[in-house]
C-alpha positions in Angstrom: 52.6 67.6 103.5 50.9 69.9 106.1 50.5 68.8 109.7 47.6 70.0 112.3 46.7 68.6 115.5 43.2 68.8 116.5 40.8 67.7 119.2 42.3 69.1 122.1 41.7 72.8 123.5 45.5 72.7 123.9 47.7 73.8 120.8 50.1 71.6 121.5 48.1 68.3 121.8 45.6 66.6 119.9 44.9 63.9 117.3 47.6 64.2 114.5 46.0 65.0 110.9 47.8 65.4 107.6 46.9 67.2 104.7 47.1 65.0 101.3 45.6 65.0 98.0 43.5 67.8 99.0 42.0 66.7 101.9 42.8 66.0 105.9 43.2 62.9 107.4 44.4 61.2 110.7 47.4 58.9 111.1 46.3 55.6 112.1 48.1 54.3 115.2 50.3 51.5 114.1 54.0 52.2 113.3 55.2 48.6 113.8 57.6 49.4 116.4 57.7 51.8 119.7 60.8 53.0 118.1 59.5 53.8 115.0 56.5 55.8 116.5 58.6 58.1 118.7 60.6 59.0 115.6 57.6 59.9 113.3 56.1 61.8 116.6 59.5 64.0 117.1 59.3 65.0 113.2 55.4 65.9 113.8 56.5 68.0 116.6 59.4 69.6 115.1 57.2 70.0 111.8 55.0 72.0 114.1 57.7 74.0 115.7 58.2 72.4 119.1 61.1 70.3 120.2 60.2 67.3 121.8 57.1 64.6 122.2 55.2 62.4 124.6 52.8 59.5 123.9 49.4 60.2 125.0 46.5 57.8 124.7 45.4 56.6 121.3 42.2 57.4 119.9 41.6 60.2 122.7 40.6 63.0 120.2 39.0 60.8 117.1 35.6 62.0 116.4 34.1 59.5 113.5 34.2 62.3 110.8 38.1 62.0 110.7 39.3 59.0 108.4 42.8 57.6 108.8 44.9 58.1 105.6 48.4 56.8 107.0 49.8 54.3 108.7 53.4 53.2 109.1 55.2 56.8 108.5 59.0 55.5 108.7 60.9 58.4 109.9 64.3 58.2 111.3 63.9 60.9 113.5 65.8 64.2 111.9 63.6 64.7 109.3 62.1 68.1 109.6 58.8 67.4 108.1 56.9 64.4 107.3 57.5 64.9 103.4 60.9 63.3 103.9 59.4 60.1 105.6 58.1 57.0 103.9 54.5 56.5 104.4 52.1 53.4 103.4 48.6 54.6 102.9 45.8 53.2 104.9 41.6 53.6 103.7 39.1 52.4 106.1 36.2 53.2 107.6 37.6 52.7 111.1 37.9 55.5 113.6 41.3 55.2 114.6 43.8 57.9 115.2 47.2 59.0 116.7 47.8 61.5 119.1 50.7 63.3 120.7 51.6 65.8 123.3 54.1 68.4 121.8 56.6 69.9 124.2 59.3 72.3 124.0 61.9 70.3 125.8 64.8 69.5 123.3 64.9 66.1 122.0 68.3 65.4 124.2 66.1 65.6 127.3 65.2 62.0 127.8 61.7 62.5 126.4 60.9 61.0 123.3 
């Protein structure tokens, strides 16, 4: 599963989009727990080549044109890509998305 960040002028920040079944879509911002969310964001940033992740606000980079495809990505935090995580599908006409700020700090630095 390919992943990219969109909506920001900075390459390490933006709306998380995944490519699945021939189309790009957003990740709906509901993960169940903050811990689950942090682990998933670590994996997203790791897949993009960064060492850590921060949690910016939800829905900051969410245009109406992007439909959410996934919610509840269950990652344990050690995966190298979202392909290794369990996912639930979410099809909705609502416009919500998950944002991330990827950093080059290591994951052991106290950041998420």
